[in-house]
MIGU-407614 format. One record per residue (C-alpha): residue number from 1; residue in one letter; x, y, z. Coordinates in Angstrom, 3 decimals, decimal comma, padded with zeros to 6 digits. Layout:
% MIGU-407614
+-----+----+----------+----------+----------+
:   i : aa :     east :    north :       up :
+-----+----+----------+----------+----------+
: NUM :  a :        X :        Y :        Z :
...
+-----+----+----------+----------+----------+
% end
This chain:
% MIGU-407614
+-----+----+----------+----------+----------+
:   i : aa :     east :    north :       up :
+-----+----+----------+----------+----------+
:   1 :  x : -010,939 : -027,748 :  034,005 :
:   2 :  x : -010,966 : -024,268 :  032,501 :
:   3 :  x : -007,573 : -022,826 :  031,579 :
:   4 :  x : -007,474 : -019,114 :  032,371 :
:   5 :  x : -005,516 : -016,762 :  030,141 :
:   6 :  x : -004,724 : -013,139 :  030,842 :
:   7 :  x : -003,412 : -011,012 :  027,986 :
:   8 :  x : -001,824 : -007,679 :  028,876 :
:   9 :  x : -001,979 : -005,229 :  025,971 :
:  10 :  x : -002,244 : -001,623 :  024,848 :
:  11 :  x : -004,509 : -000,401 :  022,056 :
:  12 :  x : -001,619 :  001,341 :  020,269 :
:  13 :  x :  000,599 : -001,762 :  020,224 :
:  14 :  x :  000,505 : -003,402 :  016,767 :
:  15 :  x :  001,934 : -006,659 :  018,103 :
:  16 :  x : -001,000 : -006,871 :  020,529 :
:  17 :  x : -003,356 : -006,729 :  017,552 :
:  18 :  x : -001,364 : -009,332 :  015,630 :
:  19 :  x : -001,302 : -011,596 :  018,686 :
:  20 :  x : -005,096 : -012,014 :  018,528 :
:  21 :  x : -005,135 : -014,388 :  015,540 :
:  22 :  x : -002,824 : -017,172 :  016,813 :
:  23 :  x : -004,470 : -016,974 :  020,237 :
:  24 :  x : -007,955 : -017,352 :  018,768 :
:  25 :  x : -006,788 : -020,311 :  016,674 :
:  26 :  x : -005,093 : -021,976 :  019,656 :
:  27 :  x : -008,227 : -021,593 :  021,788 :
:  28 :  x : -010,634 : -023,289 :  019,363 :
:  29 :  x : -012,379 : -026,314 :  020,817 :
:  30 :  x : -010,794 : -025,852 :  024,243 :
:  31 :  x : -012,183 : -024,887 :  027,636 :
:  32 :  x : -010,572 : -021,447 :  027,859 :
:  33 :  x : -011,400 : -018,286 :  029,768 :
:  34 :  x : -009,517 : -015,301 :  028,374 :
:  35 :  x : -009,362 : -011,810 :  029,836 :
:  36 :  x : -007,609 : -008,845 :  028,247 :
:  37 :  x : -005,802 : -006,684 :  030,790 :
:  38 :  x : -004,944 : -002,959 :  030,470 :
:  39 :  x : -001,371 : -001,761 :  030,072 :
:  40 :  x : -000,414 :  001,745 :  028,930 :
:  41 :  x :  002,906 :  002,006 :  027,143 :
:  42 :  x :  002,983 :  005,799 :  027,418 :
:  43 :  x :  000,586 :  006,986 :  030,120 :
:  44 :  x : -000,559 :  010,603 :  030,073 :
:  45 :  x :  001,141 :  013,096 :  030,281 :
:  46 :  x :  004,029 :  011,292 :  028,561 :
:  47 :  x :  004,386 :  012,167 :  024,894 :
:  48 :  x :  003,123 :  009,573 :  022,451 :
:  49 :  x :  004,763 :  008,586 :  019,182 :
:  50 :  x :  004,130 :  010,129 :  015,775 :
:  51 :  x :  003,531 :  007,855 :  012,772 :
:  52 :  x :  005,640 :  010,092 :  010,548 :
:  53 :  x :  008,638 :  009,754 :  012,864 :
:  54 :  x :  011,647 :  007,578 :  012,094 :
:  55 :  x :  011,037 :  005,134 :  014,939 :
:  56 :  x :  007,571 :  004,004 :  013,878 :
:  57 :  x :  008,398 :  004,139 :  010,172 :
:  58 :  x :  011,413 :  001,876 :  010,694 :
:  59 :  x :  009,720 : -000,497 :  013,137 :
:  60 :  x :  006,732 : -001,011 :  010,883 :
:  61 :  x :  008,810 : -001,458 :  007,724 :
:  62 :  x :  011,210 : -003,931 :  009,308 :
:  63 :  x :  008,941 : -005,823 :  011,721 :
:  64 :  x :  005,216 : -005,092 :  011,734 :
:  65 :  x :  004,382 : -005,218 :  008,027 :
:  66 :  x :  006,476 : -008,335 :  007,277 :
:  67 :  x :  004,966 : -010,186 :  010,233 :
:  68 :  x :  001,420 : -009,156 :  009,339 :
:  69 :  x :  001,947 : -010,272 :  005,739 :
:  70 :  x :  003,237 : -013,663 :  006,878 :
:  71 :  x :  000,208 : -014,052 :  009,165 :
:  72 :  x : -002,288 : -012,872 :  006,569 :
:  73 :  x : -003,533 : -010,038 :  008,787 :
:  74 :  x : -004,548 : -006,672 :  007,364 :
:  75 :  x : -002,891 : -003,847 :  009,274 :
:  76 :  x : -001,824 : -000,269 :  008,618 :
:  77 :  x :  000,247 :  002,278 :  010,517 :
:  78 :  x : -002,531 :  004,684 :  011,596 :
:  79 :  x : -002,118 :  008,273 :  010,426 :
:  80 :  x : -003,385 :  009,644 :  013,766 :
:  81 :  x : -000,635 :  012,032 :  014,874 :
:  82 :  x :  000,416 :  012,050 :  017,591 :
:  83 :  x : -000,846 :  008,626 :  018,576 :
:  84 :  x : -003,657 :  008,802 :  021,155 :
:  85 :  x : -003,285 :  008,228 :  024,840 :
:  86 :  x : -005,343 :  005,168 :  025,731 :
:  87 :  x : -006,626 :  005,860 :  029,256 :
:  88 :  x : -010,111 :  006,865 :  028,079 :
:  89 :  x : -010,349 :  003,810 :  025,836 :
:  90 :  x : -009,394 :  001,631 :  028,779 :
:  91 :  x : -011,868 :  003,331 :  031,088 :
:  92 :  x : -014,473 :  002,479 :  028,478 :
:  93 :  x : -013,192 : -001,091 :  028,571 :
:  94 :  x : -014,016 : -001,283 :  032,272 :
:  95 :  x : -017,590 : -000,275 :  031,451 :
:  96 :  x : -017,786 : -002,788 :  028,593 :
:  97 :  x : -016,450 : -005,543 :  030,831 :
:  98 :  x : -019,188 : -004,834 :  033,369 :
:  99 :  x : -021,689 : -005,308 :  030,550 :
: 100 :  x : -020,156 : -008,659 :  029,601 :
: 101 :  x : -018,581 : -007,336 :  026,388 :
: 102 :  x : -015,006 : -006,655 :  027,437 :
: 103 :  x : -013,320 : -008,959 :  024,938 :
: 104 :  x : -015,523 : -007,810 :  022,052 :
: 105 :  x : -014,741 : -004,199 :  022,943 :
: 106 :  x : -011,023 : -004,903 :  023,065 :
: 107 :  x : -011,073 : -006,496 :  019,608 :
: 108 :  x : -013,172 : -003,680 :  018,132 :
: 109 :  x : -010,810 : -000,972 :  019,370 :
: 110 :  x : -007,725 : -002,721 :  018,054 :
: 111 :  x : -009,349 : -003,120 :  014,641 :
: 112 :  x : -010,599 :  000,453 :  014,660 :
: 113 :  x : -007,094 :  001,780 :  015,207 :
: 114 :  x : -004,990 : -000,595 :  013,123 :
: 115 :  x : -007,371 : -001,209 :  010,219 :
: 116 :  x : -009,568 :  001,897 :  010,107 :
: 117 :  x : -007,136 :  004,529 :  011,456 :
: 118 :  x : -009,689 :  005,891 :  013,918 :
: 119 :  x : -008,614 :  008,237 :  016,717 :
: 120 :  x : -009,367 :  006,034 :  019,726 :
: 121 :  x : -008,464 :  008,878 :  022,080 :
: 122 :  x : -011,556 :  010,827 :  020,994 :
: 123 :  x : -014,701 :  010,432 :  023,112 :
: 124 :  x : -017,051 :  010,663 :  020,116 :
: 125 :  x : -015,127 :  008,005 :  018,197 :
: 126 :  x : -015,056 :  005,727 :  021,225 :
: 127 :  x : -018,776 :  006,225 :  021,840 :
: 128 :  x : -019,617 :  005,311 :  018,254 :
: 129 :  x : -017,537 :  002,136 :  018,519 :
: 130 :  x : -019,193 :  001,189 :  021,801 :
: 131 :  x : -022,607 :  001,735 :  020,220 :
: 132 :  x : -021,690 : -000,708 :  017,429 :
: 133 :  x : -021,286 : -003,384 :  020,097 :
: 134 :  x : -024,746 : -002,721 :  021,503 :
: 135 :  x : -023,499 : -000,818 :  024,540 :
: 136 :  x : -025,668 :  002,027 :  025,810 :
: 137 :  x : -024,373 :  005,109 :  024,013 :
: 138 :  x : -025,401 :  007,636 :  026,663 :
: 139 :  x : -024,148 :  005,584 :  029,594 :
: 140 :  x : -020,840 :  004,976 :  027,863 :
: 141 :  x : -020,262 :  008,621 :  026,955 :
: 142 :  x : -021,183 :  009,768 :  030,458 :
: 143 :  x : -018,795 :  007,219 :  031,957 :
: 144 :  x : -015,926 :  008,689 :  029,938 :
: 145 :  x : -016,855 :  012,334 :  030,473 :
: 146 :  x : -017,221 :  011,940 :  034,236 :
: 147 :  x : -014,184 :  009,616 :  034,462 :
: 148 :  x : -016,371 :  007,144 :  036,353 :
: 149 :  x : -013,902 :  004,295 :  035,826 :
: 150 :  x : -010,693 :  006,275 :  036,348 :
: 151 :  x : -009,853 :  004,704 :  039,710 :
: 152 :  x : -010,773 :  001,225 :  038,493 :
: 153 :  x : -008,488 :  001,615 :  035,484 :
: 154 :  x : -005,657 :  003,005 :  037,608 :
: 155 :  x : -005,960 :  000,014 :  039,927 :
: 156 :  x : -005,681 : -002,278 :  036,900 :
: 157 :  x : -002,536 : -000,455 :  035,794 :
: 158 :  x : -001,009 : -000,698 :  039,255 :
: 159 :  x : -001,657 : -004,427 :  039,157 :
: 160 :  x :  000,006 : -004,727 :  035,745 :
: 161 :  x :  003,021 : -002,547 :  036,529 :
: 162 :  x :  003,745 : -003,772 :  040,052 :
: 163 :  x :  001,895 : -006,945 :  041,095 :
: 164 :  x :  002,104 : -008,762 :  037,763 :
: 165 :  x :  005,437 : -007,144 :  036,866 :
: 166 :  x :  004,510 : -006,616 :  033,218 :
: 167 :  x :  007,281 : -004,831 :  031,311 :
: 168 :  x :  006,245 : -005,341 :  027,683 :
: 169 :  x :  003,137 : -006,182 :  025,689 :
: 170 :  x :  001,646 : -008,440 :  024,623 :
: 171 :  x :  002,278 : -010,594 :  027,689 :
: 172 :  x :  000,310 : -013,810 :  028,142 :
: 173 :  x : -000,233 : -015,466 :  031,496 :
: 174 :  x : -001,582 : -018,919 :  030,684 :
: 175 :  x : -002,358 : -020,706 :  033,913 :
: 176 :  x :  000,974 : -020,504 :  035,740 :
: 177 :  x :  003,049 : -019,838 :  032,602 :
: 178 :  x :  004,092 : -016,332 :  031,511 :
: 179 :  x :  005,284 : -015,605 :  027,981 :
: 180 :  x :  006,083 : -012,278 :  026,338 :
: 181 :  x :  005,552 : -011,354 :  022,701 :
: 182 :  x :  003,682 : -012,874 :  019,777 :
: 183 :  x :  003,762 : -016,675 :  019,761 :
: 184 :  x :  002,638 : -019,165 :  017,165 :
: 185 :  x : -000,613 : -021,079 :  017,411 :
: 186 :  x :  001,386 : -024,259 :  018,011 :
: 187 :  x :  003,345 : -022,775 :  020,919 :
: 188 :  x :  000,202 : -021,433 :  022,546 :
: 189 :  x : -001,574 : -024,765 :  022,082 :
: 190 :  x :  001,298 : -026,617 :  023,722 :
: 191 :  x :  001,274 : -024,320 :  026,755 :
: 192 :  x : -002,511 : -024,529 :  027,049 :
: 193 :  x : -002,347 : -028,335 :  026,929 :
: 194 :  x :  000,397 : -028,426 :  029,567 :
: 195 :  x : -001,575 : -026,136 :  031,870 :
: 196 :  x : -004,732 : -028,196 :  031,346 :
: 197 :  x : -002,864 : -031,365 :  032,350 :
: 198 :  x : -001,679 : -029,702 :  035,555 :
: 199 :  x : -005,282 : -028,974 :  036,468 :
: 200 :  x : -006,640 : -032,429 :  035,534 :
: 201 :  x : -004,855 : -034,295 :  038,261 :
: 202 :  x : -002,212 : -034,239 :  040,960 :
: 203 :  x :  001,357 : -034,865 :  039,843 :
: 204 :  x :  003,658 : -036,290 :  042,511 :
: 205 :  x :  006,606 : -033,900 :  042,855 :
: 206 :  x :  009,907 : -035,206 :  041,513 :
: 207 :  x :  012,499 : -036,122 :  044,127 :
: 208 :  x :  010,014 : -036,951 :  046,894 :
: 209 :  x :  010,640 : -040,189 :  048,773 :
: 210 :  x :  009,903 : -042,022 :  051,995 :
: 211 :  x :  012,655 : -043,077 :  054,436 :
: 212 :  x :  012,958 : -045,229 :  057,547 :
: 213 :  x :  011,676 : -042,432 :  059,742 :
: 214 :  x :  008,522 : -041,940 :  057,698 :
: 215 :  x :  007,229 : -039,888 :  054,812 :
+-----+----+----------+----------+----------+
% end
């Protein structure tokens, strides 16, 4: 049975980028269906953070860079200031997903921002990235300029904020198990195996019994 994984993330969250590697390693050789789900940390018109500010400088020095070094992942605090809003990037994701390239798109945008310091809030930058993946350049640009996927993206956010109750990213929903934050390959593998076992067969609930009056 296929184990389904949903990963809620934002393109400006460095821990979402770092979470890709252990997840990919944990998924190898397993029957997994993974879907990346939109979540905006600072939706427009909220102000976004500036890389030169104390908060990001401190967070990256104390947490992001040490973790990335330990994981062997190349990452840099992008010099895009202020950081971009991500609604257009996510609207583009909805288009990419329709074309069967949602996960590839998600990975490309994270790498573009955290390894190449590209402004992923700019339509031209986003269009060039989409073109790299073989997506139709004109269709993609038009989708962003006309806001074709605005309502679809907003519905996805409503699901994340309210139905799924996501409060931080990355959040993984693996089968029936929800975990928040970066986890090791071993932890993810264990959860995946446990969820796969649940799906393989019926487990009699603990505490159930039959009495004189029946079952």
